[in-house]
Wavefront OBJ file of the C-alpha trace (Angstrom):
o trace
v 106.330 124.263 118.248
v 109.163 122.967 117.018
v 108.493 120.166 119.023
v 105.844 119.425 117.729
v 106.868 119.139 113.777
v 110.706 117.737 114.470
v 109.513 113.884 113.932
v 108.917 115.461 110.363
v 111.712 117.541 109.750
v 113.726 114.431 111.465
v 112.023 112.061 108.171
v 112.910 114.612 105.978
v 116.736 115.094 106.530
v 117.236 111.447 107.004
v 115.035 110.413 104.000
v 116.931 113.171 101.504
v 120.593 111.979 103.401
v 120.296 108.803 102.317
v 118.574 109.693 98.553
v 121.674 111.458 97.840
v 123.648 108.343 98.983
v 122.129 106.376 97.298
v 122.577 108.748 94.086
v 126.056 109.013 94.843
v 126.571 105.315 95.548
v 125.358 104.689 91.702
v 127.542 106.978 90.192
v 130.716 106.507 91.645
v 130.120 102.560 91.693
v 128.037 102.371 88.391
v 129.647 102.061 84.426
v 129.637 104.628 82.261
v 130.625 104.043 79.090
v 128.077 105.967 76.808
v 127.964 105.882 73.477
v 126.744 106.623 70.216
v 123.051 104.551 70.280
v 123.337 104.508 74.310
v 122.825 107.958 73.702
v 120.309 108.887 70.425
v 116.999 109.766 71.047
v 114.677 107.021 69.987
v 110.735 106.400 70.720
v 109.159 102.807 71.866
v 112.511 100.705 70.947
v 113.281 102.318 67.029
v 114.166 105.661 65.613
v 112.999 108.686 65.627
v 111.468 109.343 62.162
v 109.616 112.106 62.365
v 109.299 115.588 63.766
v 108.632 115.836 67.474
v 106.593 117.863 67.768
v 104.515 116.254 65.439
v 100.420 115.676 66.389
v 99.147 112.336 68.274
v 96.537 110.578 67.644
v 93.830 111.342 69.917
v 93.225 107.851 70.794
v 96.848 108.515 72.331
v 95.580 111.198 75.196
v 92.581 108.973 75.626
v 93.982 106.223 76.590
v 95.965 108.130 78.876
v 93.026 109.323 80.443
v 91.105 105.266 81.031
v 94.479 104.892 83.292
v 93.931 107.887 85.188
v 90.003 106.749 85.308
v 91.355 102.798 86.758
v 93.781 104.584 89.123
v 91.740 107.094 90.840
v 89.281 104.273 91.442
v 92.019 102.143 93.023
v 93.656 104.746 94.922
v 90.083 105.459 96.757
v 88.644 102.392 96.708
v 91.314 100.374 99.343
v 91.009 103.239 102.146
v 87.200 103.618 101.336
v 87.326 99.647 101.760
v 89.014 99.644 105.228
v 86.182 102.503 106.374
v 83.616 101.408 105.422
v 82.133 99.878 108.826
v 83.108 103.445 110.516
v 81.860 106.313 107.699
v 78.311 104.357 107.535
v 75.858 105.504 104.296
v 76.775 109.074 104.280
v 80.554 107.017 103.216
v 78.725 104.421 100.738
v 76.287 106.630 98.931
v 79.970 109.519 98.638
v 81.093 106.589 97.258
v 79.232 105.828 94.621
v 78.560 109.031 93.370
v 82.843 109.148 92.560
v 82.445 105.580 90.917
v 79.504 106.658 88.945
v 81.349 110.015 87.447
v 84.243 107.209 87.466
v 82.237 105.113 85.068
v 80.728 108.504 82.490
v 84.132 108.703 82.088
v 85.102 105.370 81.330
v 81.768 105.257 78.838
v 83.510 108.338 77.307
v 86.348 106.257 76.264
v 84.801 103.251 75.179
v 82.418 105.466 73.231
v 84.818 108.028 71.658
v 87.012 104.577 70.418
v 90.094 104.437 72.736
v 89.708 100.761 73.573
v 89.808 99.637 70.102
v 92.833 99.825 68.520
v 92.536 98.686 64.781
l 1 2 3 4 5 6 7 8 9 10 11 12 13 14 15 16 17 18 19 20 21 22 23 24 25 26 27 28 29 30 31 32 33 34 35 36 37 38 39 40 41 42 43 44 45 46 47 48 49 50 51 52 53 54 55 56 57 58 59 60 61 62 63 64 65 66 67 68 69 70 71 72 73 74 75 76 77 78 79 80 81 82 83 84 85 86 87 88 89 90 91 92 93 94 95 96 97 98 99 100 101 102 103 104 105 106 107 108 109 110 111 112 113 114 115 116 117 118
């Protein structure tokens, strides 16, 4: 049973070692010259001017939802397009339903005004 999982275990172990070596090398070889400007908090390239607990405009969240919609669409369209011949009409109809759900989300974003920045 261990023989079945040995390649996966070796892959995980190798990736942990390579990641640890890269992080350690960056820490030891990289410059470390902190000053007050580098250690100060900032937001979008300028000094923070309000409380960090302030409410954000809902458009920030709507834009985040919009990015998630398009990321999901692309992430599922590529593998689907590769195996379209093998999955047949059922796979095609399932992707149409998926895309319709994404279109509903996109129309919601559009109607809420997330695409308009005044």
